[in-house]
Structure formats: C-alpha cells, structure tokens
C-alpha positions in Angstrom: 107.8 -188.6 125.1 105.2 -186.6 123.4 103.8 -183.3 125.0 100.5 -182.0 123.5 99.4 -178.5 124.6 95.7 -177.6 123.6 95.2 -173.9 122.8 91.5 -173.0 121.9 91.3 -176.4 119.8 94.5 -176.3 118.1 97.2 -178.8 119.2 100.8 -177.1 119.7 103.1 -180.1 119.0 106.1 -180.1 121.0 108.3 -183.3 121.0 111.0 -183.3 123.6 114.2 -185.4 122.9 116.6 -185.6 125.8 120.3 -186.4 124.9 123.6 -184.9 124.9 124.1 -182.1 122.3 127.0 -180.1 120.7 127.5 -176.4 121.4 126.5 -175.3 117.8 123.0 -174.0 118.0 120.9 -173.3 114.8 117.2 -174.2 113.7 116.4 -177.3 112.4 113.3 -178.6 110.7 111.1 -181.9 110.5 111.1 -183.5 107.0 108.0 -185.4 106.7 107.2 -187.6 103.6 103.4 -188.5 103.9 102.6 -186.5 100.6 100.8 -187.8 97.5 103.4 -185.7 95.3 106.5 -185.2 97.1 109.2 -182.8 95.9 112.3 -184.7 94.8 114.9 -185.0 97.8 117.5 -183.0 96.1 115.0 -180.0 95.7 114.3 -180.3 99.3 117.9 -180.4 100.4 118.5 -177.2 98.2 115.5 -175.6 99.9 117.0 -176.4 103.3 120.3 -175.0 102.4 118.7 -171.9 100.6 117.0 -171.1 103.9 119.9 -171.7 106.2 118.3 -174.7 108.0 121.3 -176.7 109.0 119.7 -179.5 110.7 117.0 -182.0 109.8 115.0 -184.5 111.4 113.5 -187.5 109.7 110.8 -189.9 110.9 112.5 -192.9 109.1 115.7 -193.7 107.3 114.5 -193.3 103.6 117.7 -194.3 101.5 116.7 -191.7 98.6 116.5 -189.0 101.2 119.7 -189.9 102.9 121.5 -190.2 99.5 120.4 -186.6 98.8 121.7 -185.3 102.1 125.2 -186.8 101.3 127.8 -184.1 101.5 125.3 -181.3 102.1 126.6 -180.3 105.4 123.2 -180.7 107.2 123.1 -182.5 110.5 120.6 -185.4 110.2 118.4 -187.2 112.8 117.1 -190.5 111.4 114.0 -191.9 112.9 112.7 -195.3 113.9 109.0 -196.0 113.2 107.0 -197.4 116.0 106.3 -200.7 114.1 109.9 -201.4 114.3 110.3 -201.0 117.9 109.1 -204.6 118.9 111.7 -206.3 116.6 114.5 -204.0 117.7 113.6 -204.5 121.4 113.8 -208.2 121.2 116.8 -208.7 119.1 120.3 -207.3 119.2 121.1 -208.7 115.8 118.2 -206.8 114.4 119.3 -203.4 115.8 123.0 -204.1 114.5 121.6 -204.9 111.1 119.3 -201.6 111.2 122.3 -199.7 112.2 124.6 -201.0 109.7 122.1 -200.3 106.8 120.5 -197.0 108.0 123.5 -195.3 109.7 126.8 -196.7 109.2 126.5 -197.2 105.4 125.4 -193.7 104.7 128.0 -192.2 107.0 130.9 -194.1 105.5 129.8 -194.3 101.7 127.8 -191.1 101.4 129.2 -188.7 103.9 125.7 -188.0 105.5 126.2 -186.1 108.8 124.0 -188.4 110.9 124.1 -187.1 114.6 121.2 -188.6 116.3 118.8 -191.7 116.1 115.2 -190.9 117.3 113.7 -194.2 118.8 110.1 -194.1 118.1 107.5 -191.5 117.1 105.8 -190.2 120.1 105.5 -193.7 121.4 104.1 -192.7 124.8 101.1 -190.8 123.7 98.1 -191.8 125.7 96.0 -192.4 122.6 98.3 -195.5 121.8 97.2 -197.0 125.1 100.7 -198.2 126.1 101.2 -200.2 122.9 105.0 -199.4 122.9 105.6 -198.8 126.6 107.5 -202.0 127.1 109.6 -201.9 123.8 110.7 -198.2 123.4 113.5 -198.4 126.0 114.7 -201.9 125.3 114.9 -201.0 121.6 116.8 -197.7 122.6 119.2 -199.8 124.6 119.8 -202.2 121.8 120.3 -199.5 119.1 122.7 -197.6 121.4 124.7 -200.9 121.8 124.8 -201.5 118.0 126.0 -197.8 117.5 128.8 -198.4 120.0 129.7 -201.7 118.4 129.8 -200.0 115.0 132.3 -197.4 116.3 129.5 -194.8 116.5 129.0 -194.3 120.0 130.5 -190.9 120.5 129.3 -189.6 117.1 125.7 -190.6 117.0 123.8 -190.3 120.4 119.4 -192.1 121.3 120.4 -191.3 125.6 123.2 -189.4 127.5 124.4 -189.4 131.1 125.1 -186.8 133.8 123.9 -183.4 132.7 121.4 -183.9 129.9 120.7 -181.2 127.5 117.2 -180.9 125.8 116.4 -180.7 122.1 113.0 -179.4 121.2 112.2 -182.1 118.4 109.0 -180.5 117.1 107.6 -177.2 117.7 105.2 -175.3 115.6 101.7 -174.2 114.6 99.3 -175.4 111.9 98.0 -172.9 109.1 94.7 -174.7 108.1 92.2 -177.2 108.9 90.9 -175.7 112.0 89.3 -172.4 113.3 92.5 -171.5 115.0 94.9 -172.8 112.5 95.8 -170.0 110.2 98.7 -168.2 108.7 98.4 -165.2 111.2 98.7 -167.3 114.2 101.4 -169.5 112.7 103.6 -166.7 111.7 103.2 -165.1 115.1 104.1 -168.4 117.1 106.9 -169.4 114.9 108.5 -166.0 114.8 108.0 -165.7 118.4 109.7 -168.9 119.1 112.6 -167.8 117.0 113.0 -164.8 119.0 113.3 -166.9 122.2 115.9 -169.5 120.9 118.7 -167.5 122.1 117.2 -166.9 125.5 115.8 -170.1 126.6 113.3 -170.3 129.5 113.4 -169.2 133.2 114.2 -172.8 134.4 116.7 -173.4 131.4 118.2 -170.1 130.1 120.5 -170.0 127.2 120.3 -171.1 123.8 117.6 -173.7 122.5 118.3 -176.4 120.0 115.1 -176.9 118.2 113.4 -178.4 115.2 110.5 -176.5 113.5 107.4 -178.8 112.8 107.3 -179.1 110.0 109.1 -178.0 106.7 106.4 -178.8 104.2 102.8 -179.7 104.1 101.8 -183.4 103.9 98.4 -184.1 102.2 98.4 -187.9 102.9 99.0 -187.6 106.7 96.3 -189.3 109.1 93.7 -186.7 110.1 92.5 -188.7 113.2 94.0 -186.0 115.5 92.2 -183.1 113.3 92.2 -181.9 109.8 95.1 -179.4 110.7 97.4 -182.5 110.7 98.0 -181.8 106.9 98.9 -178.2 107.4 101.9 -177.9 109.7 104.7 -176.8 107.1 106.0 -173.4 106.8 106.2 -174.1 103.2 103.3 -175.3 101.0 103.2 -178.7 99.2 105.0 -177.0 96.3 107.8 -175.5 98.4 106.4 -171.8 98.3 106.5 -170.1 101.7 103.2 -169.7 103.5 104.3 -166.5 105.3 107.4 -164.3 106.1 109.5 -166.0 108.6 113.0 -165.0 109.7 115.2 -168.0 110.8 118.0 -165.9 112.1 120.7 -167.1 109.7 118.3 -166.0 106.7 116.9 -162.7 107.9 115.3 -161.8 104.5 112.6 -164.2 104.9 111.9 -167.7 103.6 113.1 -168.6 100.0 110.9 -170.8 97.8 112.0 -174.2 96.2 113.5 -173.8 92.8 112.8 -175.6 89.5 109.5 -176.9 90.7 107.4 -178.3 87.8 103.6 -178.2 87.7 100.9 -179.9 85.8 98.9 -177.9 83.2 97.1 -174.7 84.7 93.6 -176.4 84.6 91.2 -177.2 87.1 88.1 -179.7 87.6 85.0 -177.8 88.8 81.3 -178.2 89.0 79.7 -177.8 85.6 77.4 -174.6 85.0 74.8 -177.1 83.7 74.7 -179.1 86.8 72.1 -178.8 89.5 72.8 -178.7 93.4 69.6 -180.8 93.7 71.3 -183.6 91.5 71.1 -186.7 93.9 74.7 -187.6 92.6 76.2 -184.5 94.2 76.4 -185.9 97.7 78.1 -189.2 96.9 80.4 -187.7 94.4 81.8 -185.2 96.7 81.9 -187.8 99.5 84.0 -190.1 97.0 86.3 -187.2 96.0 87.0 -186.2 99.5 87.6 -189.7 100.7 90.3 -190.2 98.1 91.9 -186.6 98.2 92.5 -183.8 100.6 89.5 -181.7 101.5 90.8 -180.5 105.0 90.8 -176.8 103.7 86.9 -177.0 103.7 85.1 -176.4 106.9 84.2 -173.8 109.4 87.0 -171.3 110.0 89.3 -172.8 107.4 90.8 -171.1 104.4 88.0 -172.2 102.2 85.3 -172.0 104.8 83.6 -169.1 103.2 82.8 -170.9 99.7 79.2 -171.5 98.7 77.9 -174.7 98.0 79.0 -174.7 94.4 82.4 -173.7 95.4 82.8 -176.4 97.8 81.8 -179.0 95.3 84.2 -177.6 92.8 87.1 -177.7 95.6 86.4 -181.4 96.1 86.3 -182.2 92.5 89.6 -180.3 92.0 91.4 -181.9 95.0 90.7 -185.3 93.5 91.6 -184.4 89.9 95.0 -182.9 90.9 96.1 -185.7 93.1 95.3 -188.1 90.4 97.5 -186.2 88.0 94.8 -184.4 85.9 93.6 -187.6 84.3 90.5 -187.1 82.3 88.7 -190.0 84.0 89.4 -188.1 87.2 87.0 -185.2 86.4 84.1 -187.5 85.0 81.7 -187.1 87.9 78.3 -188.0 86.2 76.8 -184.8 84.6 78.5 -182.6 87.4 82.0 -181.8 86.5 84.0 -180.1 83.7 87.6 -179.1 83.2 88.5 -175.4 83.1 91.5 -173.2 82.3 90.1 -170.3 84.5 91.4 -170.4 88.0 88.6 -170.9 90.4 90.6 -169.8 93.5 88.8 -167.2 95.8 90.9 -164.8 98.0 92.9 -167.2 100.4 91.2 -170.2 99.2 93.6 -171.6 96.5 92.5 -174.5 94.3 95.6 -176.5 93.7 97.6 -177.2 90.6 99.5 -180.2 91.4 103.3 -180.4 90.9 104.8 -183.0 88.5 106.7 -185.8 90.0 109.1 -188.0 88.2 107.0 -191.0 88.6 103.7 -189.0 88.6 102.9 -191.1 91.7 100.0 -189.9 93.9 97.0 -191.1 95.8 95.4 -194.6 96.0 93.8 -194.2 92.5 96.5 -192.2 91.0 97.1 -194.5 87.9 93.5 -194.3 86.5 91.5 -191.7 88.4 87.7 -192.3 89.1 87.4 -195.3 87.1 90.4 -197.2 88.8 88.5 -199.7 90.8 86.0 -202.2 89.3 83.6 -201.1 92.1 83.9 -197.5 91.3 83.0 -198.4 87.5 80.0 -200.1 88.6 79.0 -197.1 91.1 79.6 -194.6 88.2 77.4 -196.7 85.6 74.7 -197.0 88.4 74.8 -193.2 88.9 74.7 -192.5 85.1 71.6 -195.1 85.0 69.8 -193.2 87.9 70.5 -190.0 85.8 69.0 -191.2 82.7 65.7 -192.5 84.7 
C-alpha cells in the first residue's frame, strides 16, 4: 500500500512492498518513463551500472526496456499498472498470458534477472476512492499462481509466508515545483537515508532493502498531486546529476549519463520588441504551459525569482524545446524570437532538449504551435487582433 507523509507541504513518497527478499542488500532505483524525450534504454542501463545501482523497479513491463536490461546483471522488478488489475483479477488465463509475455519470455530468451512483480501502483491510495480495493488481491493471487505454473514460483516472488521482510519500494525527495522541494533538502534527505540503510529502524534493525524514488525526472507526469511530481529524480532529464550523492558502492558521487545528444544550443524567448501589455501575452503563455512543462515557475521554485519577461520566456522555451525546436513552435504572434544566447539565470536553467531517435515528444511534437486546426485558427485570430 502507499504511505504518504506530509512535511511542510512536501510529500515524501514511501511505498512499502512486503515480500520475501534475498540476503544481498544494495540500493535500487525506480525507473519511470513518463517523459516527452526519454533517454534510450541502453543509456539508462549504462547509467545504472556506472553508478553501482544493482536493482531497478519498473512501473510496467516495457519490452524495449527489458531487452536493454538483458544480461546486465541488474535485478528487476516489473510492475502491473492499475488499469490491468480488473482483467487479471477476473481471469487466470489473462494472468498466465501476462506472465508468459512479460516475465517468462524475458528470463528465458533475454537473460533478464526479474526478481519481483509489483501488482498495482499504490492501488490503495485514498484519492482513488477504493477503485482497486476489490481487484488488487485477486490479481495478486492469479499472478502468483501463474508464476508457479510457469516454474518461477521460487525465483519471482508478488507475497510470502511466515517471517516477511520489507522492501522500501519508493523513498525520495523532490527538487523543484514546491517551496520545500529543492536540491538542498533532497540531497540531505537521500544522503541521510543512505547512511541509515545499514542500520534499519528501532523496530526493524539491520540492513534495509530500498529503491530511490526516482532515477530521473519525468516531465510528462501528472501534476494533480503537485508540481513537484515531475522533479523526483536524482538525475535531470538528460542524465546529469542534480547534486552530490554517495550511493555506498559509488563513494565518488553520481556519474552522468554518457553519449547524450542535444538539440542545437538555441532558445525561444520573448522578443525585445514585444510589450508586456500585449493582450496576446496571457493566452500565449497559457497555451505554452498547458502543452509543456512550466512546473519550475512559481513561488519558491528554481525559477521563482524571474521577472515577468523571464517567466514568459521560460514558458515559450519550454514549449519550443518539447517540440524539438521546430520553427513553428516559436511563432507566438509578435511575442517570441529564437536566440543563441543562453537566457538561464542562476539556478533557473532554460532547457535545451535532448535528441531522441524518433524525435518524439509532447502532444504537438510533430508540428509545434500550428499542429492543430483549432490552434491555427486561434493564431490567425490573435494576429488579426494585433493588426486592428
């Protein structure tokens, strides 16, 4: 079940999985994939190995990720999303098919070291209003039965018997998007947790088996719980470390991802000829932030000290980068211009997006600001108003 502890407005995420564990204790990390421009799976696997992270927990069973993990020696937990719980709870055949495709096949043909299956993702949160209360345990039973039938009952373990050990499946602190979400607090919290991993708690002394939440920022995550949801990573979107963190096995600090390719060093900012009184400013900023990530703007955030022009430029650039620096993504009517001068200010960094193999991205990544007919009509209307 999910446990949420509130500390001065910041939610410290601790997800506890109870199951039998091995005697080998090492730090793990959660690998989330809700990003507009994810790093290649092979790059992430190398990042894990370079930093001595020997275990990873996934929130689904993406075949491309599992393929990259093949033969890596990294222990893997695969997840079953909540929207699959109903079908798995009501059909043993569905559970057997899921295990065959997402566990057995990867173990046998790709040498993926799958150790656990996490059934559901915080399915008992009160905000879910009991939606998955009746299906989580039956789904767990059917998946466990399917694992046993596949001959994996002693290798891949969902529940145990007798003396249960505890795995801390998610523990971390966000670095942005809230007054109390910053690099200093995150470094202090995570490093402090690392120092206690070998001690345990007064009620459960001994080493702690845990997974940091999370490995890397996800700019496409839902922000319903708060803007900090997109900033849990110990690494930035491009695989660069946010702060110094010793993981025990790697006492020299975090190692950045290698061979990361970026788009051109250019940014979309507010034009010096534009006026803050222009009636198109507000709808343009609103459009940009509704289609891109502006969670670093706001009181107490990393970009919270920008002036009005800086806020507008940040919003425009966020949209421009998520849409792969397309020319059409920096055509806010009479307001924006592309520059090669980095507009970053102090700790407020204006992104240059990484290059992906498919140049995939946000909802409008293929054609930027003019991607939808309704947006084209809106743009023409705004230009018409400007000419009047």
